[in-house]
Kinemage of the C-alpha trace (Angstrom):
@kinemage 1
@onewidth
@group {chain A} dominant
@subgroup {mainchain}
@vectorlist {calphas} color= white
{ca met a 1} P 135.581 152.983 118.236
{ca lys a 2} L 133.658 150.726 115.862
{ca lys a 3} L 130.177 151.943 115.004
{ca thr a 4} L 127.121 149.739 114.520
{ca tyr a 5} L 124.575 150.104 111.760
{ca val a 6} L 121.059 150.718 113.123
{ca ser a 7} L 117.842 150.643 111.135
{ca met a 8} L 114.587 151.620 112.844
{ca glu a 9} L 111.255 153.341 112.329
{ca leu a 10} L 111.286 156.871 113.702
{ca asn a 11} L 108.012 158.786 113.906
{ca gly a 12} L 106.560 156.624 111.155
{ca glu a 13} L 109.531 156.849 108.792
{ca pro a 14} L 112.395 154.390 108.246
{ca val a 15} L 115.797 155.726 109.301
{ca glu a 16} L 119.319 154.347 109.296
{ca phe a 17} L 122.339 155.579 111.212
{ca leu a 18} L 125.629 154.514 112.750
{ca ala a 19} L 125.884 154.376 116.530
{ca glu a 20} L 128.818 153.876 118.832
{ca pro a 21} L 128.278 150.982 121.258
{ca ser a 22} L 128.057 153.304 124.278
{ca gln a 23} L 125.940 156.002 122.625
{ca thr a 24} L 122.494 156.424 124.157
{ca leu a 25} L 119.324 156.587 122.117
{ca leu a 26} L 119.007 160.187 123.335
{ca glu a 27} L 122.428 161.028 121.888
{ca cys a 28} L 121.562 159.277 118.626
{ca leu a 29} L 118.290 161.183 118.330
{ca arg a 30} L 119.839 164.557 119.066
{ca asp a 31} L 123.390 164.344 117.704
{ca thr a 32} L 123.109 161.858 114.849
{ca leu a 33} L 119.521 162.230 113.638
{ca his a 34} L 119.270 165.930 114.569
{ca leu a 35} L 115.910 165.629 116.338
{ca thr a 36} L 116.489 168.013 119.207
{ca gly a 37} L 112.977 167.971 120.677
{ca thr a 38} L 113.903 165.241 123.143
{ca lys a 39} L 115.887 166.881 125.938
{ca glu a 40} L 118.539 165.712 128.374
{ca gly a 41} L 117.702 166.841 131.872
{ca cys a 42} L 119.677 164.526 134.118
{ca gly a 43} L 121.374 161.809 132.065
{ca asp a 44} L 120.521 159.101 134.597
{ca gly a 45} L 116.825 158.405 134.025
{ca asn a 46} L 115.454 160.358 136.969
{ca cys a 47} L 113.802 163.406 135.383
{ca gly a 48} L 111.790 162.113 132.407
{ca ser a 49} L 112.826 164.926 130.052
{ca cys a 50} L 114.071 162.428 127.480
{ca cys a 51} L 110.963 160.206 127.376
{ca val a 52} L 110.199 158.562 124.047
{ca met a 53} L 108.059 155.641 123.013
{ca leu a 54} L 110.000 152.495 122.106
{ca asp a 55} L 107.801 149.813 120.551
{ca gly a 56} L 104.826 151.336 122.354
{ca thr a 57} L 106.506 151.487 125.759
{ca leu a 58} L 107.430 154.732 127.466
{ca val a 59} L 111.198 154.802 128.135
{ca thr a 60} L 113.830 157.308 129.185
{ca ser a 61} L 116.062 157.473 126.134
{ca cys a 62} L 119.135 158.364 128.209
{ca leu a 63} L 119.044 154.806 129.611
{ca val a 64} L 118.591 153.006 126.279
{ca leu a 65} L 121.519 152.403 123.969
{ca gly a 66} L 121.085 153.556 120.395
{ca val a 67} L 122.012 150.098 119.116
{ca glu a 68} L 119.051 148.693 121.063
{ca ala a 69} L 116.730 150.521 118.663
{ca glu a 70} L 117.712 148.189 115.809
{ca gly a 71} L 114.551 146.965 114.077
{ca arg a 72} L 112.297 148.791 116.519
{ca thr a 73} L 109.829 151.686 116.439
{ca val a 74} L 110.616 154.991 118.164
{ca lys a 75} L 108.228 157.901 118.556
{ca thr a 76} L 109.420 161.272 119.812
{ca val a 77} L 107.790 164.606 120.532
{ca glu a 78} L 108.461 165.602 116.912
{ca gly a 79} L 106.084 162.848 115.818
{ca met a 80} L 103.115 164.171 117.793
{ca ala a 81} L 101.990 166.957 115.453
{ca thr a 82} L 100.372 166.219 112.108
{ca gly a 83} L 102.089 168.554 109.706
{ca ala a 84} L 101.486 172.075 111.004
{ca lys a 85} L 98.578 170.927 113.209
{ca leu a 86} L 99.611 170.524 116.824
{ca his a 87} L 98.497 167.489 118.798
{ca pro a 88} L 95.777 168.430 121.309
{ca leu a 89} L 98.306 167.936 124.125
{ca gln a 90} L 100.743 170.367 122.555
{ca lys a 91} L 97.994 172.927 122.085
{ca ala a 92} L 96.709 172.429 125.641
{ca phe a 93} L 100.199 172.914 127.104
{ca ile a 94} L 100.355 176.284 125.346
{ca asp a 95} L 96.786 177.275 126.213
{ca his a 96} L 97.214 176.364 129.903
{ca ala a 97} L 100.734 177.824 130.268
{ca ala a 98} L 101.972 174.369 131.275
{ca leu a 99} L 105.539 175.066 130.203
{ca gln a 100} L 108.259 177.524 130.966
{ca cys a 101} L 111.904 176.769 130.207
{ca gly a 102} L 110.990 173.821 127.947
{ca ile a 103} L 113.486 171.210 129.149
{ca cys a 104} L 110.836 168.957 130.695
{ca thr a 105} L 108.044 169.717 128.222
{ca pro a 106} L 108.834 167.080 125.540
{ca gly a 107} L 109.018 164.351 128.165
{ca phe a 108} L 105.735 165.422 129.726
{ca leu a 109} L 104.073 165.537 126.300
{ca val a 110} L 105.253 162.072 125.260
{ca ala a 111} L 104.379 160.590 128.664
{ca ala a 112} L 100.948 162.237 128.705
{ca lys a 113} L 100.228 160.972 125.182
{ca ala a 114} L 101.183 157.462 126.284
{ca leu a 115} L 98.673 157.752 129.112
{ca leu a 116} L 95.868 159.126 126.932
{ca asp a 117} L 96.492 156.440 124.310
{ca gln a 118} L 95.784 153.865 127.042
{ca glu a 119} L 93.212 155.745 129.102
{ca pro a 120} L 91.125 158.349 127.283
{ca asp a 121} L 89.548 159.700 130.485
{ca pro a 122} L 92.077 159.440 133.321
{ca ser a 123} L 91.322 160.921 136.713
{ca glu a 124} L 93.431 163.742 138.106
{ca glu a 125} L 95.009 161.263 140.505
{ca arg a 126} L 95.879 158.911 137.642
{ca ile a 127} L 97.445 161.746 135.628
{ca arg a 128} L 99.543 162.823 138.605
{ca leu a 129} L 100.636 159.237 139.286
{ca trp a 130} L 101.468 158.587 135.618
{ca leu a 131} L 103.534 161.774 135.344
{ca ala a 132} L 105.251 161.363 138.727
{ca asn a 133} L 108.519 160.337 137.053
{ca asn a 134} L 108.640 163.567 135.046
{ca leu a 135} L 110.183 166.443 136.935
{ca cys a 136} L 109.676 170.144 136.336
{ca arg a 137} L 111.733 172.741 138.155
{ca cys a 138} L 110.010 175.843 136.732
{ca thr a 139} L 106.240 175.579 136.901
{ca gly a 140} L 103.628 174.053 139.108
{ca tyr a 141} L 102.325 170.647 138.189
{ca asp a 142} L 98.724 171.872 138.413
{ca lys a 143} L 98.986 173.600 135.027
{ca ile a 144} L 100.403 170.439 133.472
{ca val a 145} L 97.621 168.293 134.937
{ca arg a 146} L 94.965 170.768 133.757
{ca ala a 147} L 96.470 170.745 130.276
{ca val a 148} L 96.363 166.937 130.135
{ca gln a 149} L 92.738 166.977 131.316
{ca ala a 150} L 91.796 169.545 128.665
{ca ala a 151} L 93.546 167.581 125.925
{ca ala a 152} L 91.876 164.351 127.046
{ca lys a 153} L 88.483 166.044 126.807
{ca glu a 154} L 89.256 167.447 123.356
{ca ile a 155} L 90.461 164.061 122.075
{ca arg a 156} L 87.327 162.335 123.405
{ca glu a 157} L 85.095 164.974 121.788
{ca glu a 158} L 86.927 164.635 118.442
{ca lys a 159} L 86.416 160.854 118.527
{ca gln a 160} L 82.719 161.223 119.366
{ca ala a 161} L 82.249 163.662 116.471
{ca gln a 162} L 83.675 161.165 113.967
């Protein structure tokens, strides 16, 4: 099968790779670019485990072809931390025990960051609605919601201190 050259920005860095026409962005991220943070939960866009940001829009990477990333910007869970410093959402998920097996966690983190980037102080209802497309089979959603609320508060406080 003929492969297509793809050039994109990935977590702030330019990357180039070859993708088969039917290869999903998820497969390209994991198998070609070796970024295994993004997980495959269902393969049909229903669970949210593979959420990434594509040109600022939250997408399920299992439903996007890798060749569609040509010339675009992709941000994954690996791009959330700054060096060794975790993003407040990552830290809050740990502090609030909002993860267990880890399959859904990257998708929740990327989706929650997308929400907080748009709405710095979302209500509990808004958080639950925003994350409704992300499924977790291990833990209760309350811990996830509490973690997002805690991270939102920390981010707001950091911005006020600046």
